[in-house]
C-alpha positions in Angstrom: 61.3 62.4 0.2 60.3 65.4 2.4 59.5 68.9 1.7 62.1 71.5 1.2 63.5 72.5 4.6 61.8 69.8 6.3 64.8 67.6 6.9 66.7 70.3 8.6 63.6 71.2 10.9 63.2 67.4 11.8 66.9 67.1 12.7 66.8 70.2 14.9 63.8 68.6 16.7 65.8 65.3 17.0 68.8 67.3 18.5 66.6 68.8 21.2 65.4 65.5 22.3 66.9 63.0 24.8 66.1 60.1 22.6 69.2 57.9 22.9 69.4 57.2 26.5 71.5 53.9 26.1 74.1 55.6 23.8 77.4 56.4 25.5 77.7 59.7 23.8 75.4 61.8 21.6 76.9 64.4 19.3 74.7 67.0 17.6 77.2 68.8 15.3 75.8 68.4 11.7 72.9 66.2 12.8 72.7 63.6 15.6 75.3 61.0 16.1 74.6 58.4 18.9 77.7 56.4 19.9 77.3 53.0 21.6 79.9 50.7 23.1 79.2 48.4 20.0 78.4 50.7 17.2 76.8 54.1 16.2 73.9 55.6 14.4 73.9 58.9 12.5 71.0 61.1 11.2 71.7 64.2 9.3 69.9 66.4 6.8 71.2 66.2 3.2 72.5 69.6 1.9 71.6 68.5 -1.8 68.2 66.8 -1.6 65.2 67.2 0.9 66.0 63.9 2.7 67.5 62.7 6.0 70.6 60.6 5.5 71.0 57.7 7.9 74.1 55.6 8.6 74.6 52.8 11.0 77.6 50.6 12.0 77.9 47.9 14.6 79.9 45.1 15.9 77.2 42.5 15.5 73.9 42.0 13.6 71.9 42.2 16.8 73.6 45.6 17.8 73.0 46.9 14.3 69.2 46.1 14.6 69.1 47.6 18.1 70.7 50.9 17.0 68.4 51.1 13.9 65.4 50.5 16.3 66.6 53.4 18.6 66.8 55.9 15.6 63.3 54.4 14.3 61.8 55.2 17.8 63.3 58.7 17.9 62.4 59.6 14.2 58.9 58.1 13.6 57.1 60.3 16.0 58.4 63.3 14.4 57.0 62.5 11.0 54.7 59.3 11.5 53.7 59.2 7.7 57.3 59.3 6.6 58.6 55.9 5.5 62.0 54.6 6.9 63.5 52.4 4.5 65.2 50.1 7.0 
């Protein structure tokens, strides 16, 4: 769990980065959604608790792992001590 207000600050930082170069499209409305040819990843700040909500979907297990890896690589440098539970 993060400090109050921290999730929104981290998502704002993520929105300003060019962290998803292999994505076909990156949307920054209410978080960050990276759409790939074979799936998507979404990171958004929760409005009820101080956490970042992550959602992933892909056509194959290997695509899912690749998308998760992209999000981990983008998020971990912003808060290196925060555990990513995936």
